[in-house]
C-alpha positions in Angstrom: 26.5 -0.5 1.2 23.1 -1.5 -0.1 20.7 -2.6 2.6 19.0 -5.8 1.3 15.8 -7.5 2.5 17.9 -9.9 4.5 19.3 -7.0 6.4 15.8 -6.0 7.7 15.9 -9.2 9.8 18.6 -7.6 11.9 16.3 -4.6 12.8 15.2 -4.5 16.4 11.9 -6.5 16.9 9.6 -4.8 19.1 7.6 -6.4 21.8 5.0 -8.8 20.5 1.4 -8.6 21.6 -1.2 -11.4 21.5 -4.2 -11.0 19.1 -7.6 -11.6 20.3 -7.9 -14.2 17.5 -5.6 -15.5 14.8 -5.8 -14.5 11.2 -7.3 -17.8 10.2 -10.5 -17.1 12.1 -10.8 -13.8 10.2 -10.9 -15.4 6.8 -14.0 -17.4 7.7 -16.0 -14.9 9.7 -19.5 -14.7 8.3 -20.5 -11.4 10.0 -19.1 -8.0 10.4 -17.1 -7.5 13.6 -16.7 -4.2 15.4 -13.7 -3.1 17.5 -13.5 -0.1 19.7 -10.6 2.0 18.6 -11.3 5.3 20.3 -7.6 5.7 21.2 -6.4 4.7 17.6 -5.0 8.2 16.9 -3.9 9.1 20.5 -0.3 9.6 21.1 1.3 8.0 24.2 -1.3 5.3 24.7 -0.8 1.5 24.6 2.2 -0.7 25.1 5.8 0.5 24.8 8.4 -0.4 22.2 11.6 -2.1 23.4 13.4 1.1 23.5 11.0 2.6 25.9 9.1 4.8 23.5 5.3 4.9 23.0 3.7 4.2 19.6 2.2 7.3 18.2 -1.0 5.5 17.1 -2.6 2.2 18.0 -3.8 -0.5 15.6 -7.2 0.1 14.1 -8.2 -3.6 14.5 -6.6 -6.3 16.7 -8.4 -9.5 16.0 -6.8 -10.2 12.6 -3.6 -8.9 10.8 -3.9 -6.1 8.3 -1.4 -4.1 6.1 -1.2 -1.8 3.1 -4.2 0.4 4.0 -5.8 2.1 1.0 -8.3 4.6 2.5 -11.1 6.3 0.6 -14.0 8.5 1.6 -17.4 7.5 0.0 -20.4 9.6 1.0 -18.6 11.0 4.0 -17.7 7.6 5.5 -14.1 6.2 5.5 -13.5 2.9 4.0 -10.1 1.2 4.3 -9.0 -1.5 1.9 -6.1 -3.4 3.4 -4.3 -6.6 2.6 -4.9 -9.4 5.0 -1.8 -11.0 6.5 -1.9 -14.6 7.6 0.5 -16.8 9.5 1.3 -19.2 6.7 3.8 -21.9 6.3 6.2 -20.3 3.9 9.7 -19.4 5.0 10.7 -15.7 4.9 12.5 -14.8 1.8 13.8 -11.8 -0.1 11.0 -11.9 -2.7 8.1 -11.9 -0.3 7.1 -15.6 -0.6 6.0 -15.4 3.1 3.4 -12.8 2.3 0.7 -15.4 1.6 -2.4 -13.2 1.7 -5.4 -14.8 0.0 -8.5 -12.5 0.7 -9.6 -9.1 1.5 -11.8 -7.6 4.2 -12.8 -3.9 4.3 -12.7 -1.7 7.3 -15.0 1.3 7.8 -15.3 4.3 10.3 -17.9 7.0 10.7 -15.6 9.3 12.7 -11.8 9.7 13.3 -10.9 7.9 16.4 -14.3 6.1 16.5 -15.3 2.5 16.1 -13.9 0.5 13.3 -16.1 -2.1 11.6 -14.3 -5.0 10.0 -16.6 -6.4 7.3 -16.9 -10.0 6.0 -14.6 -11.3 3.2 -14.9 -9.0 0.2 -13.0 -11.2 -2.2 -11.2 -14.5 -2.0 -8.4 -15.8 -4.3 -10.5 -18.9 -5.0 -13.1 -16.8 -6.7 -10.6 -15.1 -9.1 -10.5 -17.3 -12.3 -7.0 -16.3 -13.4 -5.3 -15.9 -9.9 -3.2 -18.6 -8.2 -2.0 -16.9 -4.9 -0.7 -13.9 -3.0 -3.4 -11.3 -3.0 -1.2 -8.4 -2.2 -2.0 -4.6 -1.5 -5.3 -3.6 -3.1 -7.0 -0.3 -3.9 -10.6 0.8 -4.6 -12.5 3.4 -6.7 -16.1 4.5 -7.3 -17.8 5.5 -10.5 -21.5 5.7 -11.5 -22.9 3.5 -8.8 -20.2 0.8 -8.9 -17.3 0.2 -6.6 -14.1 -1.2 -8.0 -11.6 -3.2 -6.2 -8.2 -3.5 -7.8 -5.7 -6.1 -6.7 -2.4 -7.8 -7.6 -2.1 -11.6 -7.6 0.2 -14.1 -9.1 -1.3 -16.0 -12.1 -0.7 -19.7 -12.8 2.7 -19.0 -14.3 3.9 -17.1 -11.2 3.7 -13.6 -12.7 2.0 -10.8 -10.9 -0.9 -9.3 -12.8 -3.6 -6.7 -11.6 -7.1 -7.6 -11.6 -10.4 -5.8 -11.0 -13.6 -6.8 -9.2 -16.9 -4.9 -8.9 -19.7 -4.5 -6.4 -22.7 -2.2 -5.7 -21.5 -1.9 -2.1 -18.2 -0.4 -0.9 -17.6 -3.4 1.4 -18.4 -6.0 -1.2 -18.7 -8.9 -1.9 -16.8 -8.2 -5.1 -17.1 -10.2 -8.3 -13.8 -10.5 -10.2 -13.4 -10.1 -13.9 -12.4 -13.4 -15.6 -9.0 -12.0 -16.8 -6.5 -9.5 -15.4 -6.3 -6.0 -16.8 -4.7 -6.2 -20.3 -1.2 -4.9 -20.2 -1.0 -5.0 -16.4 2.0 -6.4 -14.4 3.7 -6.1 -11.1 1.9 -5.0 -7.9 0.5 -2.2 -5.8 -2.3 -0.7 -7.9 -3.4 2.8 -6.7 -6.2 4.5 -8.6 -6.5 8.3 -8.4 -9.4 10.2 -9.7 -8.7 13.8 -10.5 -11.1 16.8 -10.0 -11.9 16.5 -13.7 -13.2 13.0 -13.3 -10.4 11.3 -15.1 -8.8 8.3 -13.4 -5.3 6.9 -13.4 -3.7 3.7 -12.1 -0.2 3.9 -10.6 1.5 0.6 -10.0 4.8 -1.3 -9.7 7.3 -2.7 -7.2 10.8 -4.0 -7.5 12.3 -7.1 -5.9 9.3 -9.5 -5.2 7.0 -7.1 -7.0 8.7 -8.1 -10.4 8.9 -4.7 -12.0 12.5 -5.5 -13.0 11.2 -8.7 -14.7 8.9 -6.7 -17.0 11.2 -4.1 -18.6 10.6 -5.5 -22.1 6.8 -5.7 -21.7 7.0 -9.5 -21.3 7.4 -11.2 -18.0 10.8 -12.9 -17.6 10.8 -15.5 -14.8 14.6 -15.6 -14.9 15.0 -11.8 -14.7 16.9 -9.9 -12.0 16.0 -10.7 -8.4 16.3 -7.1 -7.3 16.4 -4.2 -9.8 18.4 -3.2 -12.9 21.7 -3.7 -11.1 23.0 -0.4 -12.4 23.4 2.0 -9.5 24.7 4.9 -11.8 21.8 4.7 -14.2 18.2 6.0 -13.7 16.3 3.9 -11.3 13.4 1.7 -12.3 10.2 3.8 -12.2 6.7 3.0 -11.2 4.1 3.1 -14.0 0.9 5.0 -14.6 -1.9 4.4 -17.1 -5.1 6.3 -17.7 -8.3 4.3 -17.0 -10.9 3.5 -19.6 -14.4 4.8 -19.2 -15.5 1.5 -17.7 -12.7 1.5 -15.1 -11.8 -2.1 -16.0 -9.1 -1.6 -18.5 -6.3 0.9 -19.4 -7.1 3.6 -21.9 -3.4 3.7 -23.0 -0.2 1.9 -22.5 1.4 2.4 -19.1 4.2 5.0 -19.0 7.0 5.8 -16.6 6.5 7.9 -13.5 9.7 9.9 -13.5 11.0 11.0 -10.1 13.6 13.9 -10.3 16.1 15.2 -7.8 16.5 18.8 -6.8 18.6 19.4 -10.0 16.0 18.0 -12.3 17.8 14.7 -12.9 16.2 11.3 -12.6 16.9 9.5 -9.3 19.6 6.9 -9.8 19.4 3.2 -8.9 22.0 3.6 -6.3 20.1 6.3 -4.5 18.5 3.9 -2.1 17.3 6.5 0.3 15.1 8.2 -2.3 14.5 6.0 -5.3 11.2 4.0 -5.8 10.7 0.6 -4.4 7.0 0.0 -4.2 3.7 1.4 -2.7 2.5 4.1 -5.1 0.0 6.6 -3.9 -1.3 9.8 -5.4 -3.2 12.7 -3.8 -3.8 16.3 -4.7 -3.2 19.2 -2.4 -3.7 22.9 -3.4 -3.5 22.1 -7.1 -0.3 20.0 -6.9 0.0 16.3 -7.4 1.8 14.4 -4.6 3.3 11.1 -5.5 4.3 9.1 -2.5 5.9 5.7 -2.2 8.1 3.4 -0.2 12.0 3.1 -0.6 11.6 -0.4 0.9 15.1 -1.7 1.5 16.0 1.7 3.2 12.8 1.8 5.3 11.5 5.3 4.4 8.1 6.6 3.3 8.7 9.5 0.9 7.0 11.8 -1.6 7.6 13.9 -4.7 5.5 16.7 -6.2 4.5 17.6 -9.7 2.1 19.6 -11.8 0.5 16.8 -13.8 -0.9 13.4 -12.8 1.7 12.0 -15.3 4.6 13.8 -13.6 7.5 14.3 -13.7 7.7 14.6 -9.9 10.4 16.3 -7.9 11.5 14.6 -4.7 10.7 16.5 -1.6 11.3 14.5 1.6 10.2 11.8 4.1 6.6 11.4 5.4 7.2 8.6 7.9 10.5 7.8 9.6 11.4 5.2 10.8 9.3 2.5 9.3 8.9 -0.6 11.5 8.7 -3.9 9.7 10.9 -3.4 6.5 8.3 -1.3 4.6 5.0 0.3 4.9 2.4 0.6 2.1 0.4 3.7 2.9 -2.4 6.1 1.8 -3.2 9.7 2.3 -6.7 11.1 2.6 -8.6 14.3 3.5 -11.5 13.5 5.9 -13.6 15.6 8.1 -11.5 18.7 7.3 -8.1 17.1 8.2 -5.6 15.1 6.3 -4.7 11.6 7.5 -1.9 9.1 6.9 -2.7 5.4 7.0 0.3 3.0 7.3 1.2 -0.3 9.0 3.8 -1.6 11.5 4.4 -4.8 13.4 3.4 -3.8 16.9 1.0 -6.6 17.5 3.3 -9.5 16.4 6.8 -8.3 16.1 7.0 -10.1 12.7 7.3 -8.6 9.3 4.7 -11.0 7.9 2.0 -10.1 10.4 1.3 -6.4 10.5 -1.4 -4.0 11.8 -2.8 -0.9 10.2 -2.9 2.6 11.8 -3.9 6.1 11.0 -2.5 9.5 12.3 -3.0 13.1 11.3 -0.8 14.5 8.6 0.3 18.2 8.5 1.6 20.5 5.7 4.0 23.4 6.0 2.9 26.7 4.6 5.1 26.0 1.5 3.2 22.8 0.8 5.8 20.4 2.1 4.7 17.6 4.4 5.9 17.5 8.0 7.8 14.3 8.7 6.0 12.0 11.2 7.8 10.0 13.8 5.7 6.9 14.6 7.1 6.8 18.1 6.9 9.4 20.9 9.1 9.7 24.0 
């Protein structure tokens, strides 16, 4: 049986913890705040889950809610571009209407396990001419002295588009372009710059991410709520497009990111444990391209490997299991000689809509496969 978004409400809710301050205060903070997170990557510290296990890692910040951490290293320093969860008034629904994020704040770190600085608001939806609401998972890039912030938001017609904003500082403030990226749609932009300097955007998400409502190239507000509804056909795929030299537009039309099984066949729509849901990320390890993503309604964070940034990619396994809080939008970055996984769970609130970002070390096996991480320890 397919596990729907409604089913996630039946998952065990872990012990809720109070925040130092609510998410609303964070949206109006005028100065950077610093939180001591020396134990952020230490196993066996902090509160217990309801089943008696410890969390592997602790939240990087605790005075406002964060999710979807996109991490990058600029000039040796780590910057995390998360979404900013707020406790809004919308009721929880299967299409994510209760994720009412409306601005972004950047986090930065000098050393793993060190202090995290939470900077002032980098971009607010009110300052994006074309956007109406729901500033979901962002990403960032750097080129020729300019930092680029990529973000999805719903336009005035209720369709998700992807926008770009620029700044001379990695923490902003960012100034948004007056229109979304031409030909963009859906959610979860992730921009990967290869060793040859070429950049690519990966994006897309089904269900509330509307990928299934853009199959013809035009947004269909009355399209499927979930996916293609064809379990025996190839699953909907994320998209990839090369970026133009100015990093503000696509250099070519988006194309499918094909994910194959061990027999070289595209994953099917009914393969809920492995097929794509949302949360694209790309990183490169020993010459191979690692495309990772969330299966969403089956609560896994998984990856596939290929020989080109365009794919195809062969499914290899799970990175994080289990995921707490329906799904986790992640990133994977090499920093200070180690590889790190950034993810989110609901430790602080016990609510899917109010999450907290974390980081933990990631390890590879000799054959290049990734060792699966259990976010809990006994």
